[in-house]
Residue, then its C-alpha position, 0 to 999 in steps of 0.5 A: x575491096x572496101x565497102x562504104x557503110x551507109x548509116x542509113x542502112x545500119x540498125x546499129x553503127x558506131x554505137x560504143x556510147x549507147x549500150x542501151x541500144x544493144x538488145x540480147x538478140x542483137x548481141x547474140x547475132x553478133x556472137x553467132x557471126x564472129x563464131x563462124x570465124x572462130x570455128x573456121x580458123x582453129x590454130x591447132x587444126x587450120x592448115x592454111x594459117x595466115x603466115x602474117x598473124x601470130x599468137x598474141x603473147x601478153x607476157x612479153x609486155x609485162x613491164x610496159x603494162x605495169x608502167x601504164x597501170x601506174x600512170x593510170x592509177x594516178x590519172x584516174x584517182x578520182x574514180x576511187x578504184x585504186x583496188x582495181x588497178x592493184x588487181x591488174x598488177x596481180x594479174x601481171x605478177x601471176x602471169x610473170x610467175x606462172x605464165x598465161x595458160x588458156x584451157x581451151x583451143x586458140x582461134x583466129x580472133x578479131x582482137x578489137x571486137x567492139x561497137x566501134x568495129x561492129x555494127x548490125x545492118x537494117x536486115x539484122x545481119x552483123x557487120x564486122x570490120x577493121x581486122x588489122x589487129x587480128x591474132x590467135x587467141x581464145x574466142x572468149x577474148x572477143x566476146x568479153x570485149x564486146x560485152x564490156x562495151x554493150x552491157x551496162x556497168x550495173x549488170x543485168x545478171x540474167x542477160x549476162x548469164x543467157x549470153x554466156x550460156x549461148x556462147x558456151x554452146x557454140x564453143x563446144x564446136x571448137x573444143x572437145x566435150x570435156x571442155x567444162x563450163x568452169x573451164x569456159x569461165x576460167x578462159x573468159x576470166x583470163x580473156x577479161x584480164x587480158x583485155x583490161x591489161x592490153x587494151x583498156x590500159x591503153x584506152x585509159x592512157x590515150x583518153x587523157x589526150x583524146x577523150x574516149x567517152x566510153x572508157x570509164x564505163x567499159x573499165x567498170x563494166x569489165x570488172x563487173x563481169x569478172x566479179x560475177x564469174x564466181x557465181x556463174x561457176x556454181x552452175x554445172x555443165x548439164x544445167x547450162x546446156x539444157x536450160 
């Protein structure tokens, strides 16, 4: 069964190019909605796993990803972000040598979680569609991608911190009490790196043929978020949950 979405009934719809429309309230509404899926289908506990859905293993495509980085480095030299492409290469080297090692539990994730596939109805209810890339991974993977699209490259640090604190509180339902704020941020960092490597990399390459007007902004915003994580790690778990 399919629903034909009427733009007249949508407050936010196909808004990948308008991050300014995404308020903190609307972002948290969407996070609450995807959390219902994350917390329902936990890989270690789900007795009705979807047989057709596997855990995504990013280490299987390292050489392919490295080739895309090399191509994008040349095609986007005008961005003067050569250091960022080098960072991406370092992610691959680390995973190749030490593996890709999440700290938290894996759940069913959308894996293409951005305003091209997520809207908000006029009644304030989130609407999530196009699940064909669903896989098992860290819940932070969906959250990082969504924030990379809905936040501006010049980050509002307070907004970012409040949203992550909100999601951390939700993730406590999935993981045990010993899952620390720093462990949460480490998994968020890992998820952000994976998003850059396995999704942004391909958007950048594809945009040389079909213009994805959002992708340069998303590329920069992704690194802006990653750059803020060391500062956020200075907050302890108690202050995060109590504030």
